[in-house]
All heavy atoms as TSV, in Angstrom:
chain	resi	resn	atom	element	x	y	z
A	1	MET	N	N	-12.187	5.116	11.419
A	1	MET	CA	C	-11.257	4.028	11.302
A	1	MET	C	C	-11.137	3.207	12.556
A	1	MET	O	O	-11.047	1.992	12.500
A	1	MET	CB	C	-9.902	4.620	10.857
A	1	MET	CG	C	-8.901	3.606	10.489
A	1	MET	SD	S	-9.459	2.698	9.045
A	1	MET	CE	C	-8.057	1.676	8.768
A	2	LEU	N	N	-11.151	3.910	13.740
A	2	LEU	CA	C	-10.998	3.178	14.972
A	2	LEU	C	C	-12.159	2.173	15.178
A	2	LEU	O	O	-11.918	1.122	15.728
A	2	LEU	CB	C	-10.950	4.121	16.145
A	2	LEU	CG	C	-9.622	4.978	16.223
A	2	LEU	CD1	C	-9.748	6.020	17.354
A	2	LEU	CD2	C	-8.448	4.054	16.422
A	3	LYS	N	N	-13.355	2.515	14.745
A	3	LYS	CA	C	-14.482	1.598	14.847
A	3	LYS	C	C	-14.209	0.344	14.025
A	3	LYS	O	O	-14.577	-0.749	14.390
A	3	LYS	CB	C	-15.754	2.278	14.395
A	3	LYS	CG	C	-16.246	3.297	15.337
A	3	LYS	CD	C	-17.526	3.977	14.812
A	3	LYS	CE	C	-17.925	5.080	15.723
A	3	LYS	NZ	N	-19.117	5.787	15.202
A	4	LYS	N	N	-13.541	0.497	12.867
A	4	LYS	CA	C	-13.305	-0.611	12.019
A	4	LYS	C	C	-12.168	-1.538	12.561
A	4	LYS	O	O	-12.083	-2.686	12.210
A	4	LYS	CB	C	-12.864	-0.146	10.616
A	4	LYS	CG	C	-13.844	0.739	9.935
A	4	LYS	CD	C	-15.099	-0.033	9.594
A	4	LYS	CE	C	-16.074	0.846	8.830
A	4	LYS	NZ	N	-17.411	0.285	8.770
A	5	VAL	N	N	-11.286	-0.982	13.389
A	5	VAL	CA	C	-10.144	-1.751	13.924
A	5	VAL	C	C	-10.392	-2.335	15.298
A	5	VAL	O	O	-9.527	-2.793	15.953
A	5	VAL	CB	C	-8.901	-0.803	13.904
A	5	VAL	CG1	C	-7.665	-1.543	14.319
A	5	VAL	CG2	C	-8.696	-0.211	12.551
A	6	ASN	N	N	-11.594	-2.289	15.751
A	6	ASN	CA	C	-11.962	-2.860	17.058
A	6	ASN	C	C	-11.585	-4.315	17.139
A	6	ASN	O	O	-12.191	-5.112	16.411
A	6	ASN	CB	C	-13.411	-2.606	17.338
A	6	ASN	CG	C	-13.879	-3.073	18.662
A	6	ASN	OD1	O	-13.137	-3.754	19.420
A	6	ASN	ND2	N	-15.070	-2.778	19.078
A	7	PRO	N	N	-10.617	-4.696	17.962
A	7	PRO	CA	C	-10.227	-6.099	18.033
A	7	PRO	C	C	-11.318	-7.056	18.584
A	7	PRO	O	O	-11.206	-8.274	18.419
A	7	PRO	CB	C	-9.010	-6.098	18.953
A	7	PRO	CG	C	-9.162	-4.849	19.721
A	7	PRO	CD	C	-9.887	-3.855	18.891
A	8	ASP	N	N	-12.337	-6.455	19.196
A	8	ASP	CA	C	-13.450	-7.312	19.671
A	8	ASP	C	C	-14.336	-7.812	18.531
A	8	ASP	O	O	-15.152	-8.684	18.760
A	8	ASP	CB	C	-14.303	-6.510	20.686
A	8	ASP	CG	C	-13.509	-6.168	21.962
A	8	ASP	OD1	O	-12.612	-6.924	22.310
A	8	ASP	OD2	O	-13.853	-5.119	22.540
A	9	ASN	N	N	-14.214	-7.194	17.381
A	9	ASN	CA	C	-15.006	-7.603	16.252
A	9	ASN	C	C	-14.088	-7.974	15.081
A	9	ASN	O	O	-13.800	-7.135	14.251
A	9	ASN	CB	C	-15.983	-6.487	15.809
A	9	ASN	CG	C	-16.963	-6.962	14.774
A	9	ASN	OD1	O	-16.745	-7.962	14.138
A	9	ASN	ND2	N	-18.006	-6.155	14.544
A	10	ILE	N	N	-13.622	-9.202	15.107
A	10	ILE	CA	C	-12.637	-9.624	14.083
A	10	ILE	C	C	-13.183	-9.534	12.678
A	10	ILE	O	O	-12.429	-9.330	11.722
A	10	ILE	CB	C	-12.164	-11.066	14.406
A	10	ILE	CG1	C	-10.872	-11.319	13.583
A	10	ILE	CG2	C	-13.187	-12.064	14.158
A	10	ILE	CD1	C	-9.883	-12.154	14.265
A	11	TRP	N	N	-14.470	-9.608	12.488
A	11	TRP	CA	C	-15.032	-9.497	11.131
A	11	TRP	C	C	-14.815	-8.115	10.560
A	11	TRP	O	O	-14.642	-7.980	9.329
A	11	TRP	CB	C	-16.512	-9.871	11.138
A	11	TRP	CG	C	-16.710	-11.329	11.512
A	11	TRP	CD1	C	-17.233	-11.821	12.626
A	11	TRP	CD2	C	-16.292	-12.478	10.755
A	11	TRP	NE1	N	-17.190	-13.178	12.691
A	11	TRP	CE2	C	-16.642	-13.610	11.509
A	11	TRP	CE3	C	-15.680	-12.646	9.527
A	11	TRP	CZ2	C	-16.409	-14.902	11.084
A	11	TRP	CZ3	C	-15.432	-13.927	9.081
A	11	TRP	CH2	C	-15.735	-15.026	9.856
A	12	MET	N	N	-14.831	-7.102	11.447
A	12	MET	CA	C	-14.570	-5.766	10.896
A	12	MET	C	C	-13.141	-5.577	10.492
A	12	MET	O	O	-12.861	-4.826	9.569
A	12	MET	CB	C	-14.981	-4.696	11.972
A	12	MET	CG	C	-16.485	-4.642	12.249
A	12	MET	SD	S	-17.434	-4.367	10.742
A	12	MET	CE	C	-17.012	-2.706	10.311
A	13	LEU	N	N	-12.220	-6.308	11.120
A	13	LEU	CA	C	-10.817	-6.240	10.680
A	13	LEU	C	C	-10.646	-6.770	9.303
A	13	LEU	O	O	-9.729	-6.406	8.620
A	13	LEU	CB	C	-9.902	-6.989	11.684
A	13	LEU	CG	C	-9.725	-6.354	13.065
A	13	LEU	CD1	C	-8.996	-7.279	13.983
A	13	LEU	CD2	C	-9.007	-5.013	12.935
A	14	ALA	N	N	-11.534	-7.683	8.903
A	14	ALA	CA	C	-11.416	-8.310	7.581
A	14	ALA	C	C	-12.153	-7.492	6.505
A	14	ALA	O	O	-12.040	-7.812	5.317
A	14	ALA	CB	C	-11.941	-9.728	7.618
A	15	ALA	N	N	-12.938	-6.453	6.917
A	15	ALA	CA	C	-13.599	-5.670	5.938
A	15	ALA	C	C	-12.641	-4.966	5.025
A	15	ALA	O	O	-11.563	-4.571	5.417
A	15	ALA	CB	C	-14.494	-4.585	6.709
A	16	ALA	N	N	-12.955	-4.907	3.766
A	16	ALA	CA	C	-12.013	-4.407	2.761
A	16	ALA	C	C	-12.483	-2.981	2.299
A	16	ALA	O	O	-13.622	-2.678	2.197
A	16	ALA	CB	C	-11.940	-5.314	1.558
A	17	PHE	N	N	-11.441	-2.151	2.070
A	17	PHE	CA	C	-11.599	-0.809	1.553
A	17	PHE	C	C	-10.615	-0.611	0.446
A	17	PHE	O	O	-9.471	-1.090	0.530
A	17	PHE	CB	C	-11.402	0.210	2.671
A	17	PHE	CG	C	-12.223	-0.034	3.900
A	17	PHE	CD1	C	-11.839	-0.838	4.885
A	17	PHE	CD2	C	-13.482	0.555	3.976
A	17	PHE	CE1	C	-12.510	-1.032	6.033
A	17	PHE	CE2	C	-14.254	0.338	5.073
A	17	PHE	CZ	C	-13.796	-0.459	6.112
A	18	GLU	N	N	-11.013	0.111	-0.567
A	18	GLU	CA	C	-10.108	0.218	-1.761
A	18	GLU	C	C	-9.217	1.452	-1.563
A	18	GLU	O	O	-9.647	2.515	-1.182
A	18	GLU	CB	C	-10.889	0.367	-3.037
A	18	GLU	CG	C	-10.004	0.280	-4.257
A	18	GLU	CD	C	-10.776	0.063	-5.530
A	18	GLU	OE1	O	-11.987	-0.105	-5.474
A	18	GLU	OE2	O	-10.132	-0.043	-6.547
A	19	TYR	N	N	-7.918	1.254	-1.914
A	19	TYR	CA	C	-6.972	2.329	-2.035
A	19	TYR	C	C	-6.529	2.379	-3.475
A	19	TYR	O	O	-6.210	1.357	-4.068
A	19	TYR	CB	C	-5.754	2.061	-1.096
A	19	TYR	CG	C	-4.736	3.154	-1.091
A	19	TYR	CD1	C	-4.958	4.289	-0.315
A	19	TYR	CD2	C	-3.621	3.137	-1.948
A	19	TYR	CE1	C	-4.016	5.309	-0.316
A	19	TYR	CE2	C	-2.706	4.171	-1.951
A	19	TYR	CZ	C	-2.926	5.293	-1.111
A	19	TYR	OH	O	-2.046	6.366	-1.087
A	20	PRO	N	N	-6.610	3.536	-4.129
A	20	PRO	CA	C	-6.382	3.624	-5.559
A	20	PRO	C	C	-5.105	2.928	-6.062
A	20	PRO	O	O	-5.123	2.210	-7.057
A	20	PRO	CB	C	-6.319	5.142	-5.839
A	20	PRO	CG	C	-7.159	5.723	-4.754
A	20	PRO	CD	C	-6.894	4.843	-3.560
A	21	ASN	N	N	-4.005	3.149	-5.396
A	21	ASN	CA	C	-2.739	2.600	-5.888
A	21	ASN	C	C	-2.441	1.176	-5.383
A	21	ASN	O	O	-1.655	0.457	-6.009
A	21	ASN	CB	C	-1.584	3.499	-5.467
A	21	ASN	CG	C	-1.620	4.851	-6.167
A	21	ASN	OD1	O	-2.313	5.027	-7.179
A	21	ASN	ND2	N	-0.984	5.803	-5.536
A	22	LEU	N	N	-3.048	0.773	-4.303
A	22	LEU	CA	C	-2.741	-0.521	-3.664
A	22	LEU	C	C	-3.855	-1.524	-3.837
A	22	LEU	O	O	-3.660	-2.746	-3.520
A	22	LEU	CB	C	-2.406	-0.333	-2.172
A	22	LEU	CG	C	-1.239	0.578	-1.906
A	22	LEU	CD1	C	-1.124	0.730	-0.363
A	22	LEU	CD2	C	0.030	0.043	-2.454
A	23	GLY	N	N	-5.015	-1.110	-4.254
A	23	GLY	CA	C	-6.150	-2.033	-4.411
A	23	GLY	C	C	-6.867	-2.167	-3.123
A	23	GLY	O	O	-6.875	-1.321	-2.286
A	24	MET	N	N	-7.499	-3.364	-2.927
A	24	MET	CA	C	-8.255	-3.644	-1.741
A	24	MET	C	C	-7.383	-3.925	-0.537
A	24	MET	O	O	-6.465	-4.737	-0.663
A	24	MET	CB	C	-9.209	-4.779	-1.948
A	24	MET	CG	C	-10.237	-4.563	-3.066
A	24	MET	SD	S	-11.320	-3.136	-2.795
A	24	MET	CE	C	-12.424	-3.818	-1.584
A	25	LEU	N	N	-7.664	-3.280	0.574
A	25	LEU	CA	C	-6.927	-3.514	1.851
A	25	LEU	C	C	-7.927	-3.763	2.961
A	25	LEU	O	O	-8.988	-3.138	2.971
A	25	LEU	CB	C	-6.091	-2.274	2.250
A	25	LEU	CG	C	-5.033	-1.786	1.238
A	25	LEU	CD1	C	-4.439	-0.519	1.728
A	25	LEU	CD2	C	-3.979	-2.839	1.091
A	26	THR	N	N	-7.638	-4.675	3.807
A	26	THR	CA	C	-8.492	-4.937	4.983
A	26	THR	C	C	-8.267	-3.780	5.974
A	26	THR	O	O	-7.360	-3.018	5.861
A	26	THR	CB	C	-8.149	-6.249	5.675
A	26	THR	OG1	O	-6.831	-6.163	6.239
A	26	THR	CG2	C	-8.265	-7.443	4.708
A	27	ALA	N	N	-9.185	-3.717	6.941
A	27	ALA	CA	C	-9.036	-2.605	7.946
A	27	ALA	C	C	-7.715	-2.789	8.672
A	27	ALA	O	O	-7.063	-1.775	8.985
A	27	ALA	CB	C	-10.199	-2.688	8.914
A	28	ALA	N	N	-7.304	-3.995	8.922
A	28	ALA	CA	C	-5.993	-4.239	9.585
A	28	ALA	C	C	-4.864	-3.710	8.712
A	28	ALA	O	O	-3.930	-3.088	9.215
A	28	ALA	CB	C	-5.840	-5.725	9.915
A	29	GLU	N	N	-4.913	-4.018	7.390
A	29	GLU	CA	C	-3.893	-3.587	6.520
A	29	GLU	C	C	-3.880	-2.068	6.373
A	29	GLU	O	O	-2.817	-1.435	6.255
A	29	GLU	CB	C	-4.077	-4.227	5.124
A	29	GLU	CG	C	-3.768	-5.696	5.128
A	29	GLU	CD	C	-4.233	-6.399	3.841
A	29	GLU	OE1	O	-5.278	-5.970	3.244
A	29	GLU	OE2	O	-3.586	-7.354	3.462
A	30	TRP	N	N	-5.065	-1.433	6.332
A	30	TRP	CA	C	-5.172	0.008	6.264
A	30	TRP	C	C	-4.488	0.638	7.469
A	30	TRP	O	O	-3.794	1.618	7.385
A	30	TRP	CB	C	-6.638	0.463	6.288
A	30	TRP	CG	C	-7.169	0.808	4.921
A	30	TRP	CD1	C	-7.900	0.020	4.136
A	30	TRP	CD2	C	-6.943	2.028	4.196
A	30	TRP	NE1	N	-8.205	0.674	2.932
A	30	TRP	CE2	C	-7.623	1.913	2.965
A	30	TRP	CE3	C	-6.301	3.197	4.495
A	30	TRP	CZ2	C	-7.629	2.923	2.018
A	30	TRP	CZ3	C	-6.286	4.173	3.576
A	30	TRP	CH2	C	-6.981	4.066	2.346
A	31	THR	N	N	-4.729	0.046	8.659
A	31	THR	CA	C	-4.138	0.589	9.887
A	31	THR	C	C	-2.616	0.530	9.798
A	31	THR	O	O	-1.935	1.504	10.122
A	31	THR	CB	C	-4.619	-0.224	11.107
A	31	THR	OG1	O	-6.040	-0.120	11.147
A	31	THR	CG2	C	-4.066	0.341	12.365
A	32	LEU	N	N	-2.054	-0.602	9.362
A	32	LEU	CA	C	-0.617	-0.703	9.238
A	32	LEU	C	C	-0.085	0.288	8.214
A	32	LEU	O	O	0.926	0.929	8.408
A	32	LEU	CB	C	-0.223	-2.150	8.821
A	32	LEU	CG	C	-0.470	-3.201	9.917
A	32	LEU	CD1	C	-0.256	-4.578	9.305
A	32	LEU	CD2	C	0.473	-2.921	11.085
A	33	PHE	N	N	-0.806	0.428	7.110
A	33	PHE	CA	C	-0.389	1.328	6.069
A	33	PHE	C	C	-0.382	2.797	6.571
A	33	PHE	O	O	0.536	3.578	6.288
A	33	PHE	CB	C	-1.340	1.197	4.836
A	33	PHE	CG	C	-1.051	2.238	3.759
A	33	PHE	CD1	C	0.090	2.179	3.006
A	33	PHE	CD2	C	-1.964	3.253	3.548
A	33	PHE	CE1	C	0.344	3.133	2.028
A	33	PHE	CE2	C	-1.749	4.189	2.568
A	33	PHE	CZ	C	-0.574	4.180	1.819
A	34	MET	N	N	-1.426	3.176	7.250
A	34	MET	CA	C	-1.526	4.509	7.793
A	34	MET	C	C	-0.406	4.823	8.788
A	34	MET	O	O	0.115	5.963	8.811
A	34	MET	CB	C	-2.906	4.782	8.413
A	34	MET	CG	C	-4.025	4.720	7.373
A	34	MET	SD	S	-3.776	5.781	5.952
A	34	MET	CE	C	-4.182	7.361	6.634
A	35	CYS	N	N	-0.048	3.876	9.582
A	35	CYS	CA	C	1.066	4.060	10.518
A	35	CYS	C	C	2.361	4.251	9.734
A	35	CYS	O	O	3.119	5.188	9.988
A	35	CYS	CB	C	1.221	2.848	11.406
A	35	CYS	SG	S	-0.080	2.720	12.625
A	36	TRP	N	N	2.608	3.476	8.716
A	36	TRP	CA	C	3.816	3.622	7.910
A	36	TRP	C	C	3.765	4.928	7.130
A	36	TRP	O	O	4.728	5.677	7.100
A	36	TRP	CB	C	3.917	2.492	6.862
A	36	TRP	CG	C	5.020	2.733	5.880
A	36	TRP	CD1	C	6.365	2.443	6.066
A	36	TRP	CD2	C	4.931	3.335	4.613
A	36	TRP	NE1	N	7.077	2.860	4.986
A	36	TRP	CE2	C	6.224	3.414	4.071
A	36	TRP	CE3	C	3.848	3.878	3.896
A	36	TRP	CZ2	C	6.465	3.992	2.804
A	36	TRP	CZ3	C	4.125	4.430	2.651
A	36	TRP	CH2	C	5.402	4.454	2.157
A	37	TYR	N	N	2.613	5.250	6.585
A	37	TYR	CA	C	2.471	6.481	5.762
A	37	TYR	C	C	2.734	7.725	6.637
A	37	TYR	O	O	3.420	8.671	6.173
A	37	TYR	CB	C	1.069	6.534	5.192
A	37	TYR	CG	C	0.838	7.491	4.110
A	37	TYR	CD1	C	1.372	7.284	2.817
A	37	TYR	CD2	C	0.064	8.673	4.283
A	37	TYR	CE1	C	1.147	8.169	1.807
A	37	TYR	CE2	C	-0.124	9.555	3.282
A	37	TYR	CZ	C	0.393	9.320	1.994
A	37	TYR	OH	O	0.158	10.179	0.996
A	38	SER	N	N	2.213	7.744	7.824
A	38	SER	CA	C	2.483	8.881	8.732
A	38	SER	C	C	3.982	9.043	9.018
A	38	SER	O	O	4.513	10.149	8.946
A	38	SER	CB	C	1.690	8.703	10.052
A	38	SER	OG	O	0.295	8.649	9.744
A	39	GLU	N	N	4.613	7.922	9.341
A	39	GLU	CA	C	6.012	7.974	9.637
A	39	GLU	C	C	6.866	8.380	8.389
A	39	GLU	O	O	7.859	9.134	8.479
A	39	GLU	CB	C	6.516	6.635	10.141
A	39	GLU	CG	C	6.026	6.312	11.494
A	39	GLU	CD	C	6.602	7.214	12.604
A	39	GLU	OE1	O	7.775	7.601	12.489
A	39	GLU	OE2	O	5.825	7.569	13.512
A	40	HIS	N	N	6.370	7.938	7.243
A	40	HIS	CA	C	7.080	8.216	5.989
A	40	HIS	C	C	7.064	9.700	5.660
A	40	HIS	O	O	8.030	10.261	5.179
A	40	HIS	CB	C	6.354	7.425	4.851
A	40	HIS	CG	C	6.806	7.767	3.503
A	40	HIS	ND1	N	8.079	7.348	2.976
A	40	HIS	CD2	C	6.279	8.407	2.490
A	40	HIS	CE1	C	8.185	7.755	1.734
A	40	HIS	NE2	N	7.134	8.426	1.395
A	41	HIS	N	N	5.920	10.398	5.957
A	41	HIS	CA	C	5.781	11.805	5.653
A	41	HIS	C	C	6.081	12.751	6.843
A	41	HIS	O	O	6.106	13.957	6.663
A	41	HIS	CB	C	4.376	12.126	5.176
A	41	HIS	CG	C	4.178	11.609	3.739
A	41	HIS	ND1	N	4.773	12.185	2.679
A	41	HIS	CD2	C	3.477	10.536	3.306
A	41	HIS	CE1	C	4.439	11.496	1.593
A	41	HIS	NE2	N	3.643	10.534	1.911
A	42	LEU	N	N	6.369	12.196	8.003
A	42	LEU	CA	C	6.668	13.004	9.165
A	42	LEU	C	C	7.848	14.031	8.931
A	42	LEU	O	O	7.662	15.206	9.260
A	42	LEU	CB	C	6.942	12.142	10.369
A	42	LEU	CG	C	6.982	12.857	11.726
A	42	LEU	CD1	C	5.705	13.641	11.992
A	42	LEU	CD2	C	7.268	11.842	12.843
A	43	PRO	N	N	8.926	13.593	8.340
A	43	PRO	CA	C	9.959	14.570	8.063
A	43	PRO	C	C	9.576	15.724	7.194
A	43	PRO	O	O	9.934	16.888	7.383
A	43	PRO	CB	C	11.056	13.747	7.358
A	43	PRO	CG	C	10.835	12.358	7.834
A	43	PRO	CD	C	9.346	12.242	7.955
A	44	GLN	N	N	8.688	15.469	6.194
A	44	GLN	CA	C	8.142	16.528	5.367
A	44	GLN	C	C	7.292	17.453	6.141
A	44	GLN	O	O	7.385	18.721	5.933
A	44	GLN	CB	C	7.355	15.933	4.193
A	44	GLN	CG	C	8.187	15.104	3.221
A	44	GLN	CD	C	7.316	14.391	2.232
A	44	GLN	OE1	O	6.185	14.009	2.553
A	44	GLN	NE2	N	7.850	14.151	1.059
A	45	ILE	N	N	6.469	16.954	6.985
A	45	ILE	CA	C	5.581	17.789	7.807
A	45	ILE	C	C	6.443	18.622	8.765
A	45	ILE	O	O	6.172	19.839	8.924
A	45	ILE	CB	C	4.572	16.860	8.597
A	45	ILE	CG1	C	3.619	16.164	7.612
A	45	ILE	CG2	C	3.762	17.700	9.615
A	45	ILE	CD1	C	2.843	15.055	8.201
A	46	GLU	N	N	7.392	17.998	9.401
A	46	GLU	CA	C	8.220	18.759	10.357
A	46	GLU	C	C	9.050	19.869	9.672
A	46	GLU	O	O	9.280	20.884	10.262
A	46	GLU	CB	C	9.183	17.776	11.072
A	46	GLU	CG	C	8.450	16.903	12.056
A	46	GLU	CD	C	9.333	15.832	12.658
A	46	GLU	OE1	O	10.396	15.490	12.091
A	46	GLU	OE2	O	8.972	15.334	13.756
A	47	ALA	N	N	9.398	19.623	8.407
A	47	ALA	CA	C	10.156	20.637	7.671
A	47	ALA	C	C	9.304	21.902	7.380
A	47	ALA	O	O	9.851	23.009	7.185
A	47	ALA	CB	C	10.672	20.040	6.371
A	48	CYS	N	N	7.989	21.733	7.399
A	48	CYS	CA	C	7.078	22.832	7.136
A	48	CYS	C	C	6.781	23.665	8.337
A	48	CYS	O	O	6.206	24.806	8.232
A	48	CYS	CB	C	5.799	22.284	6.532
A	48	CYS	SG	S	5.987	21.576	4.898
A	49	ILE	N	N	7.081	23.156	9.510
A	49	ILE	CA	C	6.728	23.882	10.742
A	49	ILE	C	C	7.810	24.872	11.131
A	49	ILE	O	O	8.933	24.606	11.037
A	49	ILE	CB	C	6.515	22.885	11.920
A	49	ILE	CG1	C	5.729	21.694	11.494
A	49	ILE	CG2	C	5.723	23.627	12.988
A	49	ILE	CD1	C	5.447	20.732	12.662
């Protein structure tokens, strides 16, 4: 994922990848989603530790 989000290659940021529930997301959108998703589930993960 980090290779896809390299800000030196703006074309890679526009590359699209499919997410089953959300449809096509660019690499930039995937990165934002993954940050939100991690924060969203962090309380659940911490509860298991």
